[in-house]
PyMOL Python script that loads the backbone (N, CA, C, O; Angstrom):
from pymol import cmd

cmd.read_pdbstr("""\
ATOM      1  N   MET A   1      97.612 109.758 109.757  1.00  0.00           N
ATOM      2  CA  MET A   1      96.198 109.680 109.418  1.00  0.00           C
ATOM      3  C   MET A   1      95.922 108.335 108.769  1.00  0.00           C
ATOM      4  O   MET A   1      96.645 107.916 107.864  1.00  0.00           O
ATOM      5  N   GLU A   2      94.892 107.668 109.224  1.00  0.00           N
ATOM      6  CA  GLU A   2      94.526 106.362 108.701  1.00  0.00           C
ATOM      7  C   GLU A   2      93.437 106.512 107.635  1.00  0.00           C
ATOM      8  O   GLU A   2      92.503 107.297 107.803  1.00  0.00           O
ATOM      9  N   ALA A   3      93.557 105.769 106.558  1.00  0.00           N
ATOM     10  CA  ALA A   3      92.572 105.801 105.482  1.00  0.00           C
ATOM     11  C   ALA A   3      92.470 104.413 104.860  1.00  0.00           C
ATOM     12  O   ALA A   3      93.311 103.550 105.109  1.00  0.00           O
ATOM     13  N   TYR A   4      91.430 104.204 104.048  1.00  0.00           N
ATOM     14  CA  TYR A   4      91.187 102.917 103.416  1.00  0.00           C
ATOM     15  C   TYR A   4      91.840 102.865 102.037  1.00  0.00           C
ATOM     16  O   TYR A   4      91.629 103.754 101.212  1.00  0.00           O
ATOM     17  N   CYS A   5      92.624 101.833 101.790  1.00  0.00           N
ATOM     18  CA  CYS A   5      93.240 101.618 100.475  1.00  0.00           C
ATOM     19  C   CYS A   5      92.355 100.646  99.698  1.00  0.00           C
ATOM     20  O   CYS A   5      92.144  99.512 100.130  1.00  0.00           O
ATOM     21  N   VAL A   6      91.838 101.091  98.553  1.00  0.00           N
ATOM     22  CA  VAL A   6      90.944 100.237  97.764  1.00  0.00           C
ATOM     23  C   VAL A   6      91.690  99.104  97.056  1.00  0.00           C
ATOM     24  O   VAL A   6      91.093  98.074  96.742  1.00  0.00           O
ATOM     25  N   LYS A   7      92.968  99.283  96.808  1.00  0.00           N
ATOM     26  CA  LYS A   7      93.752  98.240  96.141  1.00  0.00           C
ATOM     27  C   LYS A   7      94.116  97.120  97.128  1.00  0.00           C
ATOM     28  O   LYS A   7      94.006  95.939  96.797  1.00  0.00           O
ATOM     29  N   CYS A   8      94.550  97.496  98.338  1.00  0.00           N
ATOM     30  CA  CYS A   8      94.906  96.509  99.365  1.00  0.00           C
ATOM     31  C   CYS A   8      93.678  95.994 100.130  1.00  0.00           C
ATOM     32  O   CYS A   8      93.744  94.960 100.795  1.00  0.00           O
ATOM     33  N   LYS A   9      92.553  96.729 100.028  1.00  0.00           N
ATOM     34  CA  LYS A   9      91.312  96.417 100.741  1.00  0.00           C
ATOM     35  C   LYS A   9      91.533  96.361 102.250  1.00  0.00           C
ATOM     36  O   LYS A   9      91.079  95.437 102.926  1.00  0.00           O
ATOM     37  N   ALA A  10      92.250  97.379 102.771  1.00  0.00           N
ATOM     38  CA  ALA A  10      92.517  97.449 104.203  1.00  0.00           C
ATOM     39  C   ALA A  10      92.775  98.896 104.619  1.00  0.00           C
ATOM     40  O   ALA A  10      93.170  99.729 103.803  1.00  0.00           O
ATOM     41  N   LYS A  11      92.544  99.178 105.907  1.00  0.00           N
ATOM     42  CA  LYS A  11      92.861 100.494 106.446  1.00  0.00           C
ATOM     43  C   LYS A  11      94.347 100.540 106.758  1.00  0.00           C
ATOM     44  O   LYS A  11      94.891  99.626 107.378  1.00  0.00           O
ATOM     45  N   LYS A  12      95.002 101.618 106.321  1.00  0.00           N
ATOM     46  CA  LYS A  12      96.444 101.754 106.537  1.00  0.00           C
ATOM     47  C   LYS A  12      96.776 103.198 106.871  1.00  0.00           C
ATOM     48  O   LYS A  12      95.989 104.105 106.603  1.00  0.00           O
ATOM     49  N   GLU A  13      97.939 103.403 107.455  1.00  0.00           N
ATOM     50  CA  GLU A  13      98.435 104.740 107.764  1.00  0.00           C
ATOM     51  C   GLU A  13      98.923 105.392 106.476  1.00  0.00           C
ATOM     52  O   GLU A  13      99.761 104.831 105.771  1.00  0.00           O
ATOM     53  N   MET A  14      98.400 106.575 106.170  1.00  0.00           N
ATOM     54  CA  MET A  14      98.758 107.288 104.941  1.00  0.00           C
ATOM     55  C   MET A  14     100.184 107.812 104.999  1.00  0.00           C
ATOM     56  O   MET A  14     100.639 108.287 106.040  1.00  0.00           O
ATOM     57  N   LYS A  15     100.889 107.723 103.870  1.00  0.00           N
ATOM     58  CA  LYS A  15     102.234 108.282 103.762  1.00  0.00           C
ATOM     59  C   LYS A  15     102.138 109.596 102.990  1.00  0.00           C
ATOM     60  O   LYS A  15     101.338 109.710 102.062  1.00  0.00           O
ATOM     61  N   ASP A  16     102.941 110.582 103.364  1.00  0.00           N
ATOM     62  CA  ASP A  16     102.959 111.900 102.703  1.00  0.00           C
ATOM     63  C   ASP A  16     101.578 112.549 102.693  1.00  0.00           C
ATOM     64  O   ASP A  16     101.141 113.068 101.666  1.00  0.00           O
ATOM     65  N   ALA A  17     100.887 112.519 103.839  1.00  0.00           N
ATOM     66  CA  ALA A  17      99.525 113.066 103.939  1.00  0.00           C
ATOM     67  C   ALA A  17      99.541 114.594 103.926  1.00  0.00           C
ATOM     68  O   ALA A  17     100.316 115.223 104.647  1.00  0.00           O
ATOM     69  N   ASN A  18      98.679 115.179 103.102  1.00  0.00           N
ATOM     70  CA  ASN A  18      98.506 116.630 103.011  1.00  0.00           C
ATOM     71  C   ASN A  18      97.049 116.959 103.241  1.00  0.00           C
ATOM     72  O   ASN A  18      96.168 116.222 102.799  1.00  0.00           O
ATOM     73  N   GLU A  19      96.778 118.076 103.941  1.00  0.00           N
ATOM     74  CA  GLU A  19      95.405 118.520 104.131  1.00  0.00           C
ATOM     75  C   GLU A  19      95.013 119.386 102.945  1.00  0.00           C
ATOM     76  O   GLU A  19      95.735 120.316 102.584  1.00  0.00           O
ATOM     77  N   VAL A  20      93.874 119.084 102.341  1.00  0.00           N
ATOM     78  CA  VAL A  20      93.379 119.834 101.185  1.00  0.00           C
ATOM     79  C   VAL A  20      91.940 120.271 101.446  1.00  0.00           C
ATOM     80  O   VAL A  20      91.238 119.674 102.262  1.00  0.00           O
ATOM     81  N   THR A  21      91.509 121.320 100.744  1.00  0.00           N
ATOM     82  CA  THR A  21      90.127 121.779 100.815  1.00  0.00           C
ATOM     83  C   THR A  21      89.463 121.479  99.482  1.00  0.00           C
ATOM     84  O   THR A  21      89.951 121.886  98.427  1.00  0.00           O
ATOM     85  N   MET A  22      88.339 120.760  99.538  1.00  0.00           N
ATOM     86  CA  MET A  22      87.618 120.409  98.321  1.00  0.00           C
ATOM     87  C   MET A  22      86.793 121.605  97.837  1.00  0.00           C
ATOM     88  O   MET A  22      86.648 122.592  98.559  1.00  0.00           O
ATOM     89  N   LYS A  23      86.257 121.518  96.629  1.00  0.00           N
ATOM     90  CA  LYS A  23      85.475 122.604  96.036  1.00  0.00           C
ATOM     91  C   LYS A  23      84.282 123.012  96.890  1.00  0.00           C
ATOM     92  O   LYS A  23      83.915 124.186  96.930  1.00  0.00           O
ATOM     93  N   ASN A  24      83.674 122.041  97.575  1.00  0.00           N
ATOM     94  CA  ASN A  24      82.490 122.336  98.388  1.00  0.00           C
ATOM     95  C   ASN A  24      82.838 122.884  99.775  1.00  0.00           C
ATOM     96  O   ASN A  24      81.938 123.117 100.582  1.00  0.00           O
ATOM     97  N   GLY A  25      84.128 123.094 100.066  1.00  0.00           N
ATOM     98  CA  GLY A  25      84.553 123.683 101.334  1.00  0.00           C
ATOM     99  C   GLY A  25      84.903 122.683 102.415  1.00  0.00           C
ATOM    100  O   GLY A  25      85.330 123.078 103.499  1.00  0.00           O
ATOM    101  N   ARG A  26      84.735 121.409 102.150  1.00  0.00           N
ATOM    102  CA  ARG A  26      85.077 120.384 103.150  1.00  0.00           C
ATOM    103  C   ARG A  26      86.579 120.117 103.166  1.00  0.00           C
ATOM    104  O   ARG A  26      87.261 120.211 102.146  1.00  0.00           O
ATOM    105  N   GLN A  27      87.073 119.779 104.360  1.00  0.00           N
ATOM    106  CA  GLN A  27      88.478 119.435 104.530  1.00  0.00           C
ATOM    107  C   GLN A  27      88.677 117.955 104.204  1.00  0.00           C
ATOM    108  O   GLN A  27      87.782 117.143 104.437  1.00  0.00           O
ATOM    109  N   ALA A  28      89.835 117.606 103.671  1.00  0.00           N
ATOM    110  CA  ALA A  28      90.157 116.213 103.358  1.00  0.00           C
ATOM    111  C   ALA A  28      91.660 115.998 103.480  1.00  0.00           C
ATOM    112  O   ALA A  28      92.433 116.955 103.457  1.00  0.00           O
ATOM    113  N   MET A  29      92.065 114.753 103.610  1.00  0.00           N
ATOM    114  CA  MET A  29      93.477 114.387 103.656  1.00  0.00           C
ATOM    115  C   MET A  29      93.784 113.553 102.416  1.00  0.00           C
ATOM    116  O   MET A  29      93.020 112.661 102.047  1.00  0.00           O
ATOM    117  N   LYS A  30      94.904 113.854 101.785  1.00  0.00           N
ATOM    118  CA  LYS A  30      95.315 113.165 100.569  1.00  0.00           C
ATOM    119  C   LYS A  30      96.725 112.635 100.787  1.00  0.00           C
ATOM    120  O   LYS A  30      97.595 113.356 101.275  1.00  0.00           O
ATOM    121  N   GLY A  31      96.952 111.375 100.428  1.00  0.00           N
ATOM    122  CA  GLY A  31      98.267 110.768 100.594  1.00  0.00           C
ATOM    123  C   GLY A  31      98.405 109.533  99.724  1.00  0.00           C
ATOM    124  O   GLY A  31      97.623 109.313  98.799  1.00  0.00           O
ATOM    125  N   VAL A  32      99.431 108.716 100.043  1.00  0.00           N
ATOM    126  CA  VAL A  32      99.662 107.483  99.290  1.00  0.00           C
ATOM    127  C   VAL A  32      99.770 106.297 100.245  1.00  0.00           C
ATOM    128  O   VAL A  32     100.158 106.446 101.404  1.00  0.00           O
ATOM    129  N   CYS A  33      99.418 105.116  99.735  1.00  0.00           N
ATOM    130  CA  CYS A  33      99.501 103.878 100.508  1.00  0.00           C
ATOM    131  C   CYS A  33     100.973 103.479 100.652  1.00  0.00           C
ATOM    132  O   CYS A  33     101.704 103.470  99.662  1.00  0.00           O
ATOM    133  N   PRO A  34     101.416 103.149 101.870  1.00  0.00           N
ATOM    134  CA  PRO A  34     102.815 102.755 102.058  1.00  0.00           C
ATOM    135  C   PRO A  34     103.161 101.409 101.415  1.00  0.00           C
ATOM    136  O   PRO A  34     104.326 101.164 101.103  1.00  0.00           O
ATOM    137  N   SER A  35     102.176 100.537 101.211  1.00  0.00           N
ATOM    138  CA  SER A  35     102.428  99.209 100.639  1.00  0.00           C
ATOM    139  C   SER A  35     102.472  99.210  99.114  1.00  0.00           C
ATOM    140  O   SER A  35     103.430  98.720  98.516  1.00  0.00           O
ATOM    141  N   CYS A  36     101.412  99.771  98.474  1.00  0.00           N
ATOM    142  CA  CYS A  36     101.298  99.653  97.018  1.00  0.00           C
ATOM    143  C   CYS A  36     101.486 100.966  96.267  1.00  0.00           C
ATOM    144  O   CYS A  36     101.627 100.955  95.044  1.00  0.00           O
ATOM    145  N   GLY A  37     101.492 102.104  96.975  1.00  0.00           N
ATOM    146  CA  GLY A  37     101.714 103.387  96.314  1.00  0.00           C
ATOM    147  C   GLY A  37     100.483 103.998  95.669  1.00  0.00           C
ATOM    148  O   GLY A  37     100.588 105.007  94.972  1.00  0.00           O
ATOM    149  N   THR A  38      99.311 103.400  95.892  1.00  0.00           N
ATOM    150  CA  THR A  38      98.060 103.927  95.351  1.00  0.00           C
ATOM    151  C   THR A  38      97.665 105.183  96.111  1.00  0.00           C
ATOM    152  O   THR A  38      97.928 105.297  97.308  1.00  0.00           O
ATOM    153  N   GLY A  39      97.033 106.128  95.418  1.00  0.00           N
ATOM    154  CA  GLY A  39      96.566 107.351  96.067  1.00  0.00           C
ATOM    155  C   GLY A  39      95.445 107.054  97.041  1.00  0.00           C
ATOM    156  O   GLY A  39      94.544 106.271  96.741  1.00  0.00           O
ATOM    157  N   MET A  40      95.500 107.689  98.226  1.00  0.00           N
ATOM    158  CA  MET A  40      94.468 107.512  99.251  1.00  0.00           C
ATOM    159  C   MET A  40      93.841 108.867  99.542  1.00  0.00           C
ATOM    160  O   MET A  40      94.496 109.903  99.426  1.00  0.00           O
ATOM    161  N   PHE A  41      92.557 108.853  99.923  1.00  0.00           N
ATOM    162  CA  PHE A  41      91.822 110.087 100.157  1.00  0.00           C
ATOM    163  C   PHE A  41      90.857 109.862 101.301  1.00  0.00           C
ATOM    164  O   PHE A  41      90.146 108.858 101.326  1.00  0.00           O
ATOM    165  N   ARG A  42      90.824 110.797 102.260  1.00  0.00           N
ATOM    166  CA  ARG A  42      89.886 110.686 103.376  1.00  0.00           C
ATOM    167  C   ARG A  42      89.223 112.033 103.614  1.00  0.00           C
ATOM    168  O   ARG A  42      89.901 113.041 103.816  1.00  0.00           O
ATOM    169  N   ILE A  43      87.888 112.048 103.589  1.00  0.00           N
ATOM    170  CA  ILE A  43      87.122 113.275 103.817  1.00  0.00           C
ATOM    171  C   ILE A  43      86.994 113.460 105.334  1.00  0.00           C
ATOM    172  O   ILE A  43      86.612 112.541 106.058  1.00  0.00           O
ATOM    173  N   MET A  44      87.325 114.680 105.796  1.00  0.00           N
ATOM    174  CA  MET A  44      87.335 114.976 107.225  1.00  0.00           C
ATOM    175  C   MET A  44      86.008 115.568 107.712  1.00  0.00           C
ATOM    176  O   MET A  44      85.380 115.014 108.614  1.00  0.00           O
ATOM    177  N   GLY A  45      85.582 116.675 107.129  1.00  0.00           N
ATOM    178  CA  GLY A  45      84.357 117.324 107.569  1.00  0.00           C
ATOM    179  C   GLY A  45      84.327 118.758 107.100  1.00  0.00           C
ATOM    180  O   GLY A  45      85.203 119.183 106.347  1.00  0.00           O
ATOM    181  N   LYS A  46      83.336 119.508 107.532  1.00  0.00           N
ATOM    182  CA  LYS A  46      83.211 120.897 107.111  1.00  0.00           C
ATOM    183  C   LYS A  46      84.203 121.781 107.845  1.00  0.00           C
ATOM    184  O   LYS A  46      84.524 121.549 109.011  1.00  0.00           O
ATOM    185  N   LYS A  47      84.680 122.792 107.148  1.00  0.00           N
ATOM    186  CA  LYS A  47      85.593 123.773 107.723  1.00  0.00           C
ATOM    187  C   LYS A  47      84.773 124.753 108.563  1.00  0.00           C
ATOM    188  O   LYS A  47      83.738 125.248 108.116  1.00  0.00           O
ATOM    189  N   LYS A  48      85.236 125.025 109.768  1.00  0.00           N
ATOM    190  CA  LYS A  48      84.491 125.931 110.657  1.00  0.00           C
ATOM    191  C   LYS A  48      84.984 127.348 110.562  1.00  0.00           C
ATOM    192  O   LYS A  48      84.464 128.230 111.245  1.00  0.00           O
TER     193      LYS A  48
END
""", "prot")
cmd.dss("prot")
cmd.show_as("cartoon", "prot")
cmd.util.cbc("prot")
cmd.orient("prot")
């Protein structure tokens, strides 16, 4: 899964990506940047 790293200011492939459900019911992916180790987060959409 690709996401934007705010520290590197570039889109990168997430490492250790997990699918999570946010409080509002939307799906998201959570992982870490392979270069700097910063947490990455990408909102996917509503759960059907």
